N, C-alpha and C positions, 0 to 999 in steps of 0.2 A: 504493500500500500504506500509506503514511504517513497519507494522508487517511482511509482506512478505519479505521485504529487510532485516529485522532484523534476520529472520530465514534462509535466503538464504545461508550464509556461512556454517551454520551447516548442511544443506541439501547437499551441495556440498561435504563437508568433509565426510559425511556418505556414499554418493554415491561412493566416491573415495575408501573408505575402502571396500565396497561391491565389487567394481570392482576388487580390488586387491585380495580379497578372492576368487572370481570366477576364476580369472586368475590362482591363486594358485591351485584351484581344477582342472582346465583344464590341467595345467602342470603335476599335479600328475597322472591324469587319461589318459594322452597321452601314447599310446603304445610305448614301447621301444624295440630297436633291439640291440642285443649284440652278438658278435662272440666269440666262444670259441677258445681255443688254440690248439684244436685237428686238425689233418690233414684230408683233404677230401680224403677218399679212394674210389676207383671206385667200388671195390667189398666189400659191407658192411659186417662187421663181426657181427653186432648186428642188428636185424630186427627192423623196425619202430614200429611194433605192440608190440614187447617186451618192447621197451623204453616207449611207451605210457602206457602200462599196469603197468609197475613198478613205473613210476612217478605219475600216478593217485593214486596208493596205498600209495605212500609217502605223497601226499597231504591229503589223507583221514585220515591217522594216525596222522599227525601233527595237523590237524584241524585248521590251520592258515588261510585258504582260504575258503570262503563261495561259494557254488555252483561252485565247480572247474570243469573245462573242459580242457582236454589235447588232443592235436592233433600233430602227428608226420608225416611229409612228407619229404622223402629224407634227414633225419637227422635234419630237421628244426623243433624245438619244439615250438608249439604255446600254450600259456597259457591264459585261460579265467577264470573269476570269480571276486569276490570283497572281500575287507577286510577294516576294520576301522583303520588299523595301517600301515603306510608306511614302517615300518621296516619289516613287514611280507612279503610285496611285494618284497622287496630287498632280503630277505632271500631265497624266492622261486626261484628268478632269479639266485642267486649264486649257489643254489643247482642244478638247471638245467644245468648250465655251467660246473659243475663237473661230470655230468652224461656221461657215456661211450656211444659213438656213436652219441652224439648231436653235430652238426656242428654249429648251430646258435639257438638263443632263441628269440622268439617274445613274449614279456610280455604285454598282454592286460588286466592284472588284474587292476581293479578299486579300488581306495582308497576313500571310502565314509566316509565323516565326520559324527559324531554322531549327533543326534537331539539336538537342542539347549536347550530344556526343559526336557531332559532325566534325570529322578530322580533315575534311577537304580544304578549308581555308588554311589550316596549319600546313598541310602538304603543299599547297600552292605557294605559301610564303617561304617554305624550305626550298622549293625549286627555284624561287626568285633569288634567294640568297646564294644558292649554288651557282646560278648563272652569273650573278655579280662577282662571285669569287673566281670563276673561270676567266671572266673578262679582266679581272684585276691581277691575275697571275703574273703577267709581264712586269707590272709596277712593283709587285711584291718581291719578285726576283731581284730587280735592280735595287730596291730598298735594302734587301738582305745583303747584297754585295757591298753597298755603302756602309751598312752597319759593321760588317766584318772589317772593311777598310778603316773605319773609325777606331775599332778596337786595336788594330795593328798600329795605327798612327799614335794612339794614346800610349801604347806600350813603348814605342820608340821615343816619344816625348819624355816619358818618365825616365827611360834609360839615359838619354842625353842630359836631362836636367840633373839627374843624380851624379853623372860624371862631372858636369860643370860646377854644381854647387859643392861637390865633395872636396874641392880644393880650398873652399872658404869656410864650410860648415863642418865641424867635427862631431856634433851631436847626431847620432843615428836617427833619432825620432824626428828632429827638426828637418834633417835632410830628406827623410822619407816623406814627410808631410809637405814640404816645399815642392818636391818633385811632382807629387800628385796634384797639388794646386795648379801647377803650370799646365797639367794635362786636362784640367776642367774645361777650358775654352774649346779644345778639340772635341771633347765629348758632346758639349752643348751644340756645336755647329753640326756634328754628325747626326745627332738626334733630330735637329731641325730639318736637315735634308731628307732624312728617312720619312718623317711625318709629311713633309711637302710632297714627296714622290708618291706616297700612298693616298694623297688627296685629303689628308687631315690638316688643311691649312689653318683653320681656327685653332686647333690644338697645338700646331707648331708655333703660332704666334703667342699662345698662352705659355708654352714652355720657355720661350725667349723672354717675354715680357714679365712672366710671373716668377722668374728666378729670384729677383730681389724680394718680392713679396713672400715667396716661400721661405727664403732665408729669415725674414723677419718673423714669420709665424713660428718657424722652428725655434728661433732664438727665444721667443716668449714662452712657448710651450715647454721647452727643455732648458730653462734658465739655469737650474742647478747643474745639470749635466754639462752644459756649455761652459759654465763658470769653472767647474773642475777641470775640464779639458784645457781651457786657456791657462789655468794655474799650473797644470802639468807641463805645458810648454815653457812657461816662465821658470819653473823649477829646474827643468832639464837644461835651460840655457844658463841660468845664473849659478846653479850648483851650490846651494847653501850647505849641502852635506853630500857625502858619498856613501856607497853601499858599505855597511859595516861600521859606520860612525855611530857613536852613542850620543843621542840627542834628547832634549827636553822640549816639548811643545804642547801647548794647550792642556797642561796638567798631566801629560803622559811622558814617560821616558823609557828608552830602550834602544836596541840596536836596529838600524835601518836594514830591512831585508829586501824590499823592492819598491819601485816607484812605477805605477802604471798610469794610464790616461784618466783613471777615476780617482785613485787615492794612493797613499803611501802606507806600506805595511811595516810595522816595527815589532820586534820581539822584546818583551820586558825581561828583567832579571829573574822573574818567576817562571819564564818559559811560555808566556801567553802571547798570542798574536793580536795586535791591535791594528785595525784598518781605519786610517784617518783620511777623510776627503782632502784632496789637494788644495781646495779653496780655503779650508780652515788652516792648513799648514802655511799657506802663503800669506794669510792675513794676520797670523799670530806671530809672536816673538819666538824665534828658534834659538835654543841654546845648544851649540855643538860642543859637547864636552871633549871629544877626541880630535877636534880640529887642531888644537894646541895640546900636545901630549903632556905638557907640564901642568900640574894641578897644585894649587896652594892650599895648605891646611893650617888650622890654628886651634889653640885651646888655651884656657886660662888656668893658672895655678897661683894660689895665695900662700905667702910666707909670713912668718911672724914679724912684728915690728922690731924685735930685738936682733933679728938676723940681718946679715949684710946683704944688701940688694945686689951689689956688684958681684959678690961671691956667688950668689944664687944664679945671676945671669951667666957668669963664666962656666959654672958647672953644667947648666942646661945647654949652653952653646956647645960645650965639649961633647956632650952626649949626642947632640944632633950631628956634629961634624964627623964623629966616629962611626956613625951608622951608614952602611952601604946603600940603603934605600933612599937616603936624603941627598938631594942634588946639591952640589957645591955652587952651582950657578943656575939661577939666582941664589945667593947665599942666604942661609937661615938667619933669623933675627929673634932676639929675646928682649922685649921692651916692657917698661913699666906702664901699666894702664891706668890704675887709679889706686887711691888709698881707701880701703874698706873699713868696716867697723872694727875688725879685729885682725885684718891681714893687709899686706901690700900685694895687690894683684898684678901678676906678670903675665903677659901674653906671649906665647911661643909661636912663631911663624916659620914654616918650612915648605919646601917644594918637593913634589914627588913626580916621577915619570909615570903618568897614568897608563901608558902602553905596557909597561913591564910589571908594575906593582899596583896593588889596590890601595887607594888613598886612605880608606877607612881602617884597613889592617895596619898600615904604617902609623897612622895616628894613634891607634891603640897601643902599639909597641912603644912609641915615644912617651906617652903618658906614663906607662909602667916603668920605663927605664929612668925617666927624670925623677919620678917619685923615689925610686930605689937610690938614685944618686943623692937626693936631698936627705934621705934617711941616713945614709952613710956619712954625710957631712954634718949631721946633727942640726939640720935646718928644719925648724918646726913649720908645720902646715896646719895651724889651728882652725877650728870651726868658727863660724860667725858668733860674736859675743851676744849673749842674750841677757837682758835685765829682768830679774825676777823680783817682784815686790811681795813681801810678807807683811800684811797689815798688823798682825798680832805679834810680830817678832818671831825669833827662833830661840828655842831653849837648847843650850849647849851643855852636854855632860862630859866632864873630863874623865877619861879612862886612865888606868894605871899605865906606867911606862912599859910594862911587860906586854900588855895587850895591844899597844900601838905599834909594836915592831911588825913590819910587813915585808914579805919577800919581794924583791925587785921584779918588775914586769919585764919579761924577756920578749923582745920583738922578733917575729919570724923574719928570717933573711930572705930577700927577694933574689931569685936566680937571674943570671945575666940573660940566659936563653929561655924561651918559652915554647912548649910544643904547639900551643895554639897559634903562635905567630911564626912558626917555622916556615910556612908557605905564605909569602906576601904577594903572590902573583895576582894579577887582575882577574876578577870574575867575568869581565866582559869578553875575554878571549873564549871562554867556554860557551857563552851565549852566541858568539859569532859562529862557532862550529855547529851548534845546534840550529842556528838560523840557516846556514848553508845546507844542512841535511834535511830541513823541513820547509822547503819552499812552497808557497801557496800559489804562485803564478809561474808561467812558463818564462824561460830565459828570453824569448823573443819579445815578450810583452813588457820587459823591464826597460824603462826609458834611460836609466843610468847604468851603463855597462861596466864601468871600472869598479873594482872592489878594493876594499881596504886591506892592505897586507900587514 
């Protein structure tokens, strides 16, 4: 029951359409009566038989009406037959009204609608298209030859442009793109000739005239893609970094793995791949850590006010100069920074070769060794002084002398070498190896070919 109710509106709608179609057919096939503008003359000048014979010949020659029948009685022309076009019925009626001696016209011609599944029109249209194709074969053959010639000329243009630009442009991506741009006019002219030969003149003019409009539309629709593409060109030309460099950009840091037309892939120290769009890289500040292998590190150490500042500086400087990981040029420095609440704060500056050693590991070793040297030299490194207020005072109980005797505190000796700091090599080297082994893009897609050694 529910299914019947569901389909009931559709059935009613279909019945309504059929009823309208039947009504239209009835209206079209209803006999029509029309009076002519001629006067009714008592003595006929043209015989009914002559009118009948002449109009029958007209219908036969025109072949607009099927099974035509013509009857004329006292100047009244009665038409019978059928046609599949209402315009033919109207034309016959108008012709009858213009016939001499016709007083009135009774049009009984039926308009029969064609069969619903009549494939004859489609077949005729297919045959027409086939004939047109056969006639157009010579033009199509010539257009195909022009298209092949255009492809060959474009290839030659790219080869010649590559050879000519190769002497001035070293970047492979810019060289390839420039050569292809020089071949664009050849392709456009070739397509214009092909469309002109095939008779598509309007389309040919559209191709030539609409090239600029098409470029504008594409530029608006693919703004971000175009922006990244242009940024990749500028990056490949300016070379702010190389493959294998350790960079910091837009809050990300890692080793540069590849640069494509869409973005730059870097591998972090955690081994993760980060794909950054080239537009973001080009707009943001780029910190190239490995562009200059020398990295400066610093840390602060506080000594007591009773200790000699000069002595502390000489001891710290000696530790720095005696360590093989510290560069002699630029030379390390030990400078007084400020006077704290309980300490004199000294800043230790030194330079490390970031290609060979890890700056953080060397810094850790220097802090440990300078502390060891200060301990051996009896240089105190007190904590910040704190003022404690006791509102009710402090009650002091004096103990006997025997109870106050305490054993001296023995400080643990700091070793010169540390197993943790035995390997001061840079962790970036390991990331470079992993980056080379886990490439996300093909070598041909990389816009920057040179690698960091």
